[in-house]
C-alpha positions, -999 to 999 in steps of 0.1 A, spaced: 356 625 -895 319 609 -886 291 633 -896 258 639 -877 221 639 -890 191 660 -867 161 641 -875 141 669 -875 106 655 -872 79 672 -892 43 688 -877 12 677 -886 -10 711 -889 -43 689 -897 -35 679 -864 -27 714 -845 -64 727 -857 -80 692 -856 -73 700 -817 -85 734 -814 -116 728 -840 -126 701 -813 -124 724 -787 -144 744 -799 -174 723 -816 -169 707 -777 -174 745 -762 -204 759 -788 -226 724 -787 -223 727 -742 -229 767 -747 -261 761 -766 -278 735 -747 -275 759 -713 -284 785 -735 -317 763 -747 -321 745 -713 -318 778 -685 -318 807 -707 -338 823 -739 -324 805 -771 -358 786 -788 -357 751 -798 -350 763 -840 -321 783 -834 -310 755 -806 -312 731 -833 -293 753 -862 -266 761 -837 -260 729 -830 -260 709 -861 -232 741 -865 -214 732 -835 -219 692 -848 -204 703 -882 -179 714 -871 -167 682 -849 -170 667 -878 -144 685 -895 -125 678 -864 -122 643 -872 -121 640 -902 -89 668 -895 -74 645 -866 -76 613 -885 -50 634 -913 -31 639 -890 -28 603 -869 -21 591 -913 8 618 -912 20 598 -878 17 564 -893 38 574 -926 66 599 -919 61 601 -877 45 640 -878 42 652 -841 3 653 -837 -11 625 -825 -19 637 -792 -35 668 -809 -56 640 -832 -63 623 -800 -74 650 -781 -98 658 -813 -114 633 -814 -125 629 -775 -135 668 -775 -157 655 -812 -170 628 -792 -197 649 -767 -216 669 -800 -213 639 -825 -223 611 -803 -256 634 -796 -254 638 -833 -254 604 -840 -286 594 -812 -308 620 -826 -302 611 -861 -308 573 -849 -336 587 -838 -349 600 -867 -345 572 -891 -359 545 -869 -386 558 -846 -423 567 -866 -426 601 -878 -453 613 -851 -452 644 -834 -481 638 -809 -489 607 -793 -518 597 -770 -528 560 -754 -559 571 -772 -562 567 -805 -597 563 -812 -609 593 -794 -573 613 -782 -577 632 -742 -595 670 -760 -566 701 -751 -579 726 -730 -558 749 -743 -547 746 -782 -508 742 -779 -491 767 -799 -461 748 -820 -429 772 -823 -428 792 -857 -402 788 -873 -381 761 -885 -385 730 -891 -416 733 -901 -448 704 -895 -481 692 -906 -507 712 -881 -533 681 -881 -530 648 -872 -547 621 -900 -557 587 -889 -525 574 -914 -507 588 -883 -521 569 -858 -521 535 -876 -486 548 -871 -483 553 -838 -503 518 -830 -478 499 -853 -446 515 -839 -456 514 -803 -488 491 -795 -479 490 -759 -491 527 -750 -522 522 -737 -546 541 -709 -547 527 -671 -578 517 -653 -581 523 -623 -599 503 -589 -605 539 -571 -627 571 -570 -622 596 -596 -608 617 -564 -586 595 -551 -566 592 -590 -563 627 -594 -544 631 -560 -523 609 -576 -520 623 -609 -514 658 -592 -480 640 -573 -472 621 -598 -468 651 -621 -454 676 -598 -422 644 -596 -420 636 -631 -413 677 -639 -449 684 -651 -464 720 -646 -498 722 -650 -510 749 -670 -547 744 -666 -575 722 -648 -611 717 -665 -646 690 -647 -630 701 -617 -663 694 -605 -668 661 -609 -640 661 -581 -653 692 -557 -685 665 -557 -674 640 -545 -655 658 -523 -684 673 -507 -702 635 -506 -670 621 -484 -673 654 -462 -689 646 -427 -703 672 -402 -679 653 -366 -706 662 -341 -732 650 -355 -713 617 -370 -729 597 -340 -761 615 -339 -794 600 -351 -815 605 -383 -837 623 -347 -806 648 -341 -806 659 -371 -846 677 -365 -860 694 -392 -841 686 -427 -843 721 -446 -855 722 -480 -827 731 -506 -837 771 -521 -825 772 -555 -794 801 -560 -783 827 -589 -759 819 -612 -727 840 -597 -706 830 -629 -719 813 -664 -708 776 -663 -679 771 -698 -683 740 -718 -665 713 -708 -636 707 -732 -642 675 -727 -674 649 -720 -693 663 -692 -676 634 -666 -645 639 -673 -614 654 -659 -585 670 -682 -553 681 -663 -529 698 -693 -494 710 -685 -459 716 -702 -429 692 -692 -391 697 -708 -369 670 -706 -339 672 -680 -307 678 -704 -318 694 -737 -349 717 -723 -370 701 -752 -406 710 -746 -439 690 -746 -474 699 -741 -495 670 -724 -529 664 -708 -541 641 -686 -576 633 -691 -589 608 -659 -629 593 -669 -645 573 -639 -666 542 -655 -691 506 -635 -668 518 -602 -631 527 -619 -615 556 -628 -599 553 -665 -566 573 -671 -554 581 -708 -525 611 -721 -516 628 -747 -482 641 -760 -477 666 -778 -434 680 -794 -437 718 -798 -413 719 -827 -412 698 -858 -431 672 -875 -406 643 -849 -405 641 -820 -378 611 -818 -401 585 -799 -398 606 -766 -432 617 -766 -437 581 -761 -411 576 -735 -431 609 -717 -464 589 -718 -448 550 -713 -427 566 -678 -456 589 -665 -481 564 -664 -454 541 -646 -446 566 -618 -485 566 -621 -489 533 -612 -466 528 -587 -483 558 -568 -515 537 -568 -499 505 -557 -527 483 -549 -564 505 -571 -547 491 -604 -573 472 -626 -567 449 -657 
């Protein structure tokens, strides 16, 4: 009499737990990113929770590897669970890998500027996020030299246009680029140019005789005391806040406009609010903004 032996495949519990952990890590990572981008979660807490989610995802990958090894050696059930775990762990671990790569190969800077000798001054001094990770409070000459070595092409722009024309382009590009303007300084220079351009249409075609006697202007008392400029007397400063599209990382930016020999020089400065390393995002913000400004002011850009 023949005896039938039914083979029972073992089950890999490591693969089952790998799937559960990867689903948890992926869901946690998405919730943390959304809470930081659109909710009240602060950046230090976001970094801690995101790192925890990545750690759980890494553990899930190790357990998925055990499940695949069991499948190969003894045919244990759990191959699909292991592949599912690897798929869901890809999101947090992929972001973590990109961040680690930037941290290692990008310069350890939290502020960049197109003018390393005389950076555009802040109208309102930025306040960094308190807590972990800590960073130095001052930018040293060594930091500026590190920027020059890492980003040699990061420089300002010169436009063959009037100050008011370039200012209008700066404001338009800022709105399109997602920069929320919080302060402006030196606007009296812009208003002076606009007042010089203003002409009464009724008198535009009349000669000097039609104007009659020109009254001598009288001194007017100042209603409010003049506030000192943050930069040079002829500069226009525009300061704003920028947030990255996906993760909502905050940066403070300031743009300086300066008239020089019938041209307008534009310089920019960007600083991260968190930590001592911006992962190269600050330089990308400045380069992207200036390229958009070049496109907006196409035709008046100089060398």
